[in-house]
C-alpha positions in Angstrom: 9.9 11.3 6.0 11.9 8.0 6.2 14.3 6.3 3.8 13.5 2.6 3.6 11.9 0.8 0.7 9.1 3.4 0.4 11.5 6.4 0.8 13.7 5.2 -2.0 10.7 4.6 -4.1 9.4 8.2 -3.6 12.9 9.4 -4.6 12.6 7.6 -7.9 9.0 8.7 -8.5 9.7 12.4 -7.8 12.7 12.3 -10.2 10.3 11.1 -12.9 7.8 13.9 -12.3 8.3 17.0 -14.4 6.6 19.3 -11.9 8.2 18.2 -8.7 11.6 18.3 -7.0 12.9 16.6 -3.9 13.5 19.3 -1.3 14.7 17.2 1.7 14.8 13.7 3.2 13.9 13.5 6.9 15.2 10.6 8.9 15.3 9.4 12.5 18.7 8.0 11.9 21.9 10.0 12.0 21.6 12.1 8.8 25.4 11.7 8.3 24.9 7.9 8.0 22.5 8.2 5.1 23.5 8.5 1.4 20.7 9.2 -1.0 20.6 9.0 -4.8 19.7 12.6 -5.6 22.7 15.0 -5.5 22.6 18.2 -3.5 19.4 17.3 -1.5 19.8 17.7 2.2 19.3 14.8 4.6 17.7 16.3 7.8 17.1 15.0 11.2 13.4 14.3 11.9 13.8 16.4 15.0 14.4 19.5 12.8 11.4 19.0 10.5 9.3 21.8 12.0 11.8 24.3 10.8 11.0 23.3 7.2 7.3 24.5 7.3 7.9 27.2 4.7 10.3 25.3 2.6 8.3 22.3 1.4 4.9 21.9 -0.2 4.1 18.3 0.8 5.6 15.8 3.1 5.3 12.1 2.0 5.3 9.8 5.0 7.2 6.6 4.4 6.9 4.8 7.7 5.0 1.7 8.7 1.3 1.4 9.6 1.8 -0.5 12.9 3.5 2.2 14.9 4.9 5.0 12.7 2.0 6.5 10.8 -0.6 6.5 13.7 1.7 8.9 15.5 3.5 10.7 12.6 0.6 11.6 10.2 -1.5 13.6 12.8 1.7 15.1 14.1 2.9 16.4 10.8 -0.5 17.2 9.3 -0.6 20.2 11.7 2.5 21.6 10.0 2.5 20.3 6.4 0.3 18.9 3.6 0.9 15.2 4.1 0.3 11.9 2.3 0.6 8.4 3.9 0.1 4.8 2.9 -1.7 3.6 6.1 -3.0 0.1 5.3 -4.4 -1.3 8.6 -8.0 -1.5 7.2 -9.7 -1.9 10.5 -8.2 1.2 11.9 -8.8 3.5 9.0 -11.8 5.4 10.5 -9.8 6.1 13.7 -6.7 7.2 11.8 -8.8 9.4 9.5 -10.4 11.2 12.4 -7.1 11.9 14.0 -5.5 13.2 10.8 -8.7 15.2 9.9 -8.6 17.0 13.2 -4.9 17.8 13.0 -5.0 18.9 9.3 -8.0 21.2 9.9 -6.2 22.8 12.9 -3.2 23.5 10.8 -5.1 24.5 7.7 -3.4 21.7 5.7 -4.5 18.7 3.6 -3.8 15.2 4.9 -4.4 12.3 2.5 -4.3 8.9 4.1 -4.3 5.2 2.9 -2.8 5.9 -0.5 -1.2 3.0 -2.4 -2.7 0.1 -4.3 -4.7 -1.6 -1.5 -6.0 0.6 0.1 -5.8 3.0 -2.8 -6.2 2.0 -6.4 -8.1 -1.2 -5.4 -10.4 1.0 -3.2 -11.2 3.1 -6.2 -11.9 0.1 -8.4 -14.3 -1.2 -5.7 -16.1 2.1 -5.2 -16.5 2.9 -8.9 -17.8 -0.5 -9.8 -20.2 -0.7 -6.8 -21.6 2.7 -7.8 -22.2 1.4 -11.4 -23.5 -2.0 -10.5 -25.3 -1.7 -7.2 -26.8 -5.2 -7.5 -23.8 -7.4 -7.1 -20.8 -8.6 -5.2 -17.2 -7.4 -4.7 -14.2 -9.8 -4.7 -10.6 -9.0 -4.0 -7.7 -11.3 -4.6 -4.1 -10.6 -3.7 -1.0 -12.1 -5.3 0.9 -13.9 -6.4 3.2 -11.8 -4.3 5.5 -11.5 -1.3 3.7 -10.5 1.9 6.0 -8.4 4.1 3.7 -8.6 7.2 3.3 -12.4 6.9 7.0 -12.9 6.3 7.7 -10.9 9.5 5.3 -13.1 11.4 7.3 -16.1 10.3 10.5 -14.6 11.4 9.2 -14.0 14.9 8.8 -17.8 15.5 11.4 -19.3 17.8 13.9 -21.2 15.7 13.3 -19.4 12.4 16.4 -17.7 11.1 14.8 -16.1 8.0 11.6 -16.5 6.0 9.5 -15.3 3.1 5.8 -15.8 2.5 3.8 -15.6 -0.7 0.0 -15.0 -1.0 -1.4 -16.9 -4.0 -5.0 -16.6 -5.5 -6.8 -19.9 -6.0 -7.1 -20.1 -9.8 -10.5 -22.0 -9.7 -12.0 -19.3 -7.6 -10.7 -16.6 -9.9 -12.3 -18.3 -12.9 -15.6 -18.8 -11.0 -15.8 -15.1 -10.3 -14.8 -14.2 -13.9 -17.8 -16.4 -15.1 -20.2 -14.0 -13.4 -21.8 -16.7 -11.2 -21.2 -14.7 -8.0 -19.9 -17.7 -5.9 -19.9 -17.7 -2.1 -16.2 -18.1 -1.3 -14.6 -18.7 2.1 -11.2 -17.2 3.0 -9.6 -20.7 2.4 -11.2 -20.9 -1.0 -9.8 -17.6 -2.2 -6.1 -17.7 -1.4 -3.3 -20.2 -0.4 -0.1 -19.3 1.4 3.4 -20.6 0.6 6.2 -20.2 3.1 9.9 -20.6 2.6 11.7 -20.9 5.9 15.4 -21.0 7.0 15.8 -22.8 10.3 18.3 -22.0 13.1 20.8 -24.8 13.8 19.0 -27.5 15.8 15.5 -26.1 15.4 12.5 -28.4 15.5 11.1 -28.3 12.0 7.9 -30.2 12.8 7.1 -27.9 15.7 7.7 -24.8 13.6 5.6 -26.1 10.7 2.7 -26.8 13.1 3.1 -23.4 14.7 3.0 -21.7 11.3 -0.1 -23.5 10.1 -2.0 -22.9 13.4 -1.1 -19.2 13.7 -4.3 -17.2 14.0 -5.0 -14.2 11.8 -2.1 -15.2 9.5 -2.2 -18.9 8.4 -4.8 -20.9 10.3 -7.6 -19.9 7.9 -5.6 -20.9 4.8 -4.2 -23.9 3.1 -0.5 -23.3 3.9 2.5 -25.0 2.5 5.9 -24.8 4.3 9.2 -25.4 2.6 12.4 -25.5 4.6 15.4 -24.3 2.6 18.9 -22.9 3.0 19.8 -19.3 3.5 21.7 -19.3 0.2 18.5 -20.5 -1.7 16.4 -17.9 0.1 18.8 -15.1 -0.8 19.1 -16.3 -4.5 15.4 -16.9 -5.2 13.2 -15.0 -2.8 14.4 -11.4 -2.6 11.8 -10.1 -5.2 9.3 -7.4 -4.0 6.8 -8.4 -6.7 3.1 -8.4 -5.9 -0.3 -7.6 -7.4 -3.9 -8.8 -7.5 -7.4 -8.5 -8.8 -10.6 -6.6 -7.9 -13.9 -7.8 -9.4 -17.4 -6.6 -9.3 -19.9 -9.1 -10.5 -23.4 -7.6 -10.9 -26.7 -7.7 -12.8 -29.0 -5.2 -14.4 -32.7 -5.4 -15.6 -33.7 -7.3 -12.5 -31.1 -10.0 -13.0 -31.7 -10.5 -16.7 -28.2 -9.5 -17.7 -24.9 -10.1 -15.9 -21.7 -8.0 -16.0 -18.2 -8.5 -14.6 -15.8 -5.6 -14.0 -12.2 -6.7 -13.5 -9.2 -4.5 -12.4 -5.8 -6.1 -12.0 -2.2 -5.2 -11.1 1.0 -7.1 -11.8 3.9 -5.4 -10.0 7.6 -6.0 -10.3 8.1 -3.8 -7.2 5.4 -3.4 -4.6 7.1 -0.4 -2.9 8.0 1.4 -6.1 4.4 1.1 -7.4 3.0 2.2 -4.0 5.2 5.3 -3.9 4.3 6.2 -7.5 0.7 6.4 -6.3 1.8 8.4 -3.2 3.6 11.0 -5.4 0.5 11.4 -7.6 -1.6 12.1 -4.5 1.1 14.5 -3.2 0.4 16.6 -6.3 -3.3 16.6 -5.4 -2.7 17.5 -1.8 -0.7 20.6 -2.9 -3.3 21.7 -5.4 -6.2 21.3 -3.0 -4.4 23.3 -0.3 -3.6 26.0 -2.8 -7.3 26.2 -3.6 -8.0 26.8 0.1 -9.1 23.2 1.1 -7.9 21.5 4.3 -8.6 18.5 6.5 -8.4 14.7 6.1 -8.9 13.1 2.7 -8.9 9.6 1.2 -8.6 8.5 -2.5 -12.5 8.7 -2.6 -12.3 12.5 -2.1 -9.8 13.4 -4.8 -10.9 14.2 -8.4 -8.7 12.3 -11.0 -7.6 15.4 -12.8 -5.8 16.6 -9.6 -3.5 13.6 -9.8 -2.2 14.4 -13.2 0.8 16.5 -14.3 -1.1 17.2 -17.6 -3.5 20.1 -17.9 -7.3 19.7 -18.1 -7.1 20.5 -21.8 -4.5 17.8 -22.4 -6.5 15.2 -20.4 -9.7 16.0 -22.4 -7.9 15.8 -25.7 -5.9 12.6 -25.1 -7.4 10.5 -22.3 -11.1 11.2 -22.3 
């Protein structure tokens, strides 16, 4: 459902899976206006999705977390097994409750908040916390393009276009790696770097001040603002690269021994990696529902073997 950056990524990931095929692309746009990569796959109006109940095994929802998924996931979880990438952390409990109710009513499986954070980073945090209960978790993001923060920049009066990068503070990364369990403020963990194209005649000093004082986005961080041309932005700042690190720094034997668990990602394409995770969890949603399960799920509820195209025998022989 949807054919933006995530929808195109799902199309690539499904094509790479030996046990899946793309059955349809649903869109709120005029289907005739959309050309997809996979030949002979119908593009269908979202208004006609209900008619496809018996034709597809899983619907992967590729909308945004702000307004699309809170409405779409519960709506479609009554009709289909669904997977989404809902990433508004503070609203996860509310979203889960809505999807759980809808999926149980329809006898379907609804897996929410699938991707790399939430998603793969969440698994790293839960596994390492279970193994080292005495300790601290640390999560660093970047260096990478933040789509939400870039949108916030573009909403400022006088900004024509903009990109924002989240960058971990290297000294803080190394302090965590040392096992010293430092107490770190938000400002000590990440910096933010902004590349901004101004409208003609815009007040650069006012815009820079507005950026650095913006609550929830930049005011808690050391923020650098660069004013550049549209040509430079187009040439150098179109990448969708991202990544980050999850650490668990803990002790055993009453503090006698220290241990550090580190999980990291370095991604050329944030949406393509996210959708690769979505497609793996789509496999799990189908398998769970075939086994008679239903209701809301998160990555914490899914056994790893359910994600894999390989059989249990293959997994035990080659990956255990």
